RODRENRO-111879 format. One record per residue: residue in one letter; z, y negated, x negated of N, C-alpha, C in turn. Coordinates in steps of 0.05 Angstrom, whole numbers, plus 5000, padded with zeros to 4 digits. Layout:
<sites>
AZYXZYXZYX...
</sites>
This chain:
<sites>
M419539884595422439854615422840004642A420439974657420340084678420440464676F418940504655418940764654422140904636A424140734630426740794626427540834650K427840634668428940684695428640934708E426040944706424841164720426141444720R426141454687427341664677430141734680R431541484681434941464688434641584714R433341514739432941574765432941944763G430542004742430042314746432442424737L433842334719435642574705438142514732L438342244743440342334764440042444781R437342424799436842674817437542994805I436242974784436543284770439443364771N441743194762444443234761445243274784R445543134811445743124841444743494844V441843544839441843784852442844044835M443543994805445044184790448144164803V448843994816451343974821452044084849V449744134865449844184892449244454894T447944624869447044834869449544954864F451844904838453344924827456044974855L455744824871458044884886456945084915A454445054914453545304940454545514929G454045554913454345774886457245934894L459745714891461945734886461845874918L461745694938462245804964460746084975V458346084960457646374963459146514951G459946534929461546754911464346824933A465246574936467946654956467846814980A465846734989464446885021465047155019L462847265000462847514986465147714979F466347504965469047664952470947714981W471847544996473647565021471547705045S469647725044468247975062468048175055L468548215020468748495011471848635019F473748415022476348505022477048595050F475248435071476048435097474248805101L471848825094470749045100472149275090L473149205070474849525057478249555067G478649355093481049315107483849295079I482849135058484349065034485748725042K488148765036488848495030490548405006V490548194994493148104979495248024992P497948134982500548065001500747795009V501547785028501447475045504047465045P504847125044507847055048509347125073W512047165062513747225089513646985113G512547025129513346885163509846825163S507846955146505746795152504546905176P503646705197502246835225500447035220P500547225238499047485236496647415251S494447575249492047475254490347635269T491547895257490148175277492348335293K492548385307494348665324493448925314V495349145313494449375320496849495339S495449695353496349825376498750065373G500850115380502650295371502250515398E504450725393504650915427505750715445N504550795468506050685499503950395496G501450345484500650045480502849895472L504449955455506249735447505149565416Q505049315418503249185401505349115374A504149115348505848935326503148895312S504248595297502448485277502448555256L500448555233499248695209501348585195A502348355194504248195181506948295181E507748445207509848565219510548735200Y508548965199507649245190507849205157Y507248865143507148955114510448835115D511948675122514548615124515848855125S515449035142517249235139516249415114A514949445103513649575085514849495059I514849255055516549105030519449135038L520449145057523349225057524049525047V522549585060523249965052522749985025A520749885015520249904980522349774966S523249534975525649384961528049644961A528249674983530549974986529950194964I528250304964527250554945527450384918Y526550194906526950074881529849994880G531649894901534649884892535650114900R535650324904537250524902539150504929D538150384949539850294974539250525001Y540050734990539450925013540450925038T542050785036543250685066542050485088A540250355070537950145083536050315085L534750455072532650695074532850865094A535350985097535851125126536150945151G536450725148536450595175533550475183W531950635166528950545174528550795193L529450985196529351325200529451265232D528251465252528551575271530051775271P532551815279534652025277534252265291S532252255307530152505317528052595302E526952445289525052485270525352605250G526052465227526352525205524552395183L525152405150522752365138520952585117Y518352545117516452745099517452535076I516952695050516752595024514352785009V512252585005509652744993509252644964P508652814947509652724920506252714907F504552834916501852724907499052724931S500052554947497752414966496952574993T496252804977495653055008497553085027V497953055046500353155066500353435077D501453645074501853865080504253915098F503753905121506654035134508454235129N507454425123507854725111508754715086K508254525068509954475046510954195038N510753985054512153785042515153765058L517253725038520553725049519953515068K521953495097522553325112525953335112F526353085109529553005106530552925139S533152985138534452825169535352555152Q535952375178536952145160539852085150S541052345161544052385145543852475117Q541052605114540752685087539652545069V537952285078537152065056538951895053K540951825071543451685070545751755048A544452015043547252135020545152204994F542552064992540952254970542152094937G544051874935545751754921547252044903E548552154921550452314920549252664914D547052704929545853004930545853084907K546953304897546153454874544353634881T543653674897541553914911539353904894T538154134880535354154871533054284887Y531754064899529954144922526654254907L525654344917522654434911520654264917W519453994905518553824927515353894930G514054064904511554114912511254134885V508754174881506854304851505554064842N506054024816504553764800501853894803P499553774810497153884806495153924784D496853734761495653654732496253994721T498754024723500254224710500754514723G500454484748501354684766503954774765Q505554634753508854694755510154564775P511854734794513654654814515254424799I515754224820516754004819519554004829E522254114814524254174820525553954808M527753774824528953604822530553504841V533253394831535653224855533752974860P535052924881533252724900532652404883E535452354865535652164849532852154826S533652354816531152414798528152454805F527852534825525052514843524852284844F526052104856525351824867525351614841D526451674816525951564788523651724772T522051884782519751984772517851904785F517851924809515251874827515151654844L518151544859517351264871518351024858R519851084841521050764826519050784802I516550894795515550794772514050604775R514350334795513550084794514850044822D515349704827517249624840514749514861F515049774880512749754899512349494915S515449364919515549124936513648934925T513048904904511248764885508248824881A507048934903504749104897502048864896E500349004881498248814868495848774894I495949044911494048934933495149144956V495049114979495549235002494049255017G493849535031492249675046492749625073N492849615094493449545119491549735138N493049975134492750195151488750375138R489150215111487650335096488650435071V486750615058487350745031485750555006V486850494991486950274970484650374953R485650644946484150804932484651114925T482951234921482551494920482451544892G483851814890483351934863482052234871N482952474848481852714858483252894876A485552774892487452934909485952824935V485953004955485452974976487652694999E485952515008487052345019487652335049N489152525065488752585096491552415107V492452195102494152085115494152025141T491351875144490451865178489752085195E488752325182488752505196492152655208A493552625185496852805183497452625208F497352365201498752205228497151905238S495952125262493751955273494551805291D497451805301498951675316500351465309A500251435274502051245266499851075251Y501950875238500350645220501850665190F500150615174501550645150500450325135V501450325107501750015091501250255061D499350135046499250315028498850065006L500950074982501449904962501249974939Y499049774928497849914908498549774877F497949794859497749734830495349834819S493849714802492249794792492749904757S490950024747492350124721492449904698S494649924688495549804669494249804637D492750114641490450124611488850294623P485750154623483550194633482550514622Q483650594601483550894578485251094605T486951074612488351204630488851214654A487751024670487351014698490051074705D491651024699494651064715495450924734W493550804753493750654779496550834793A497550754812499150804830499850714860S500550834875500750674902502150874921L504550724931506350814958505350764982K504051005001504350905025506950945040L506750765061509250815080508550835105V509751025122508051175145509450995173F508950885190510650825209509450855236R511450955262510650995280513950865299P511950705319515150585339515050805358D518350795356519950895375519550825402S520650935423520850995446521150585461S523350555444524050235445521649985432G520150115418517449985406519249905380E521050025366521749935336520850095329R519750025304518050125276520150315260K519350565264520650675248519050875225L519950855194518751025180518551325180I516351425180516351715184515751885157A514051765144513051845114512251685089I513551825073514151695038510751765028I509251705022506951835006506551724971H506551864962506351754927503651844919S502351654906499051684899498451624872V497951814856497151734828494151874822N493051734798490651904792491252174778T490852334788491652684784488352834767L488053004749486053174740484653274760Q485853394778485253584797485153514818
</sites>
């Protein structure tokens, strides 16, 4: 009888140790997971109105929270996906214009730059522009604005991005990622979707680059499309 009681006590002690060990493992795993996201500068999209936890400096010492940049990026992405060029143009500084980059690498000598009035009229613009060269085929990208947006910028609804990079590139491919060097005085939000098929690695991201104007308002200065390329 005494042996049976002692055996039950031993089993209870073992079970308690196993439960404590399991819970400790969960806590350590969660800490490592979120530490990795923090170190990489990546965060899962936050709900609207979430309190900012970090500040980033703009021109002239102006301050804006990460949440504010995130909210701005979501509104811009929604305007792109919804074909609302008037709303998109409203994010531009009339004196700056907007660079549009089809494949990751910023090249001011080759990338097109549009004025606020041009962006506002994209829906009716039937001009065929040379947007760049496809790095996989070597063929020129010659399209009217609507076709370019459908082919490059509306491939996903980036306002519902899977992962958001705050001033960090979420993922790189073979193309050179030089957004930080090209826009060293600005801030960008990387809206990223992982591959829907592991065999094709068809991940995609949209980087939206902002710079505060003289009054402190965030203005969109560049849209950078990124996908996995062969070269």
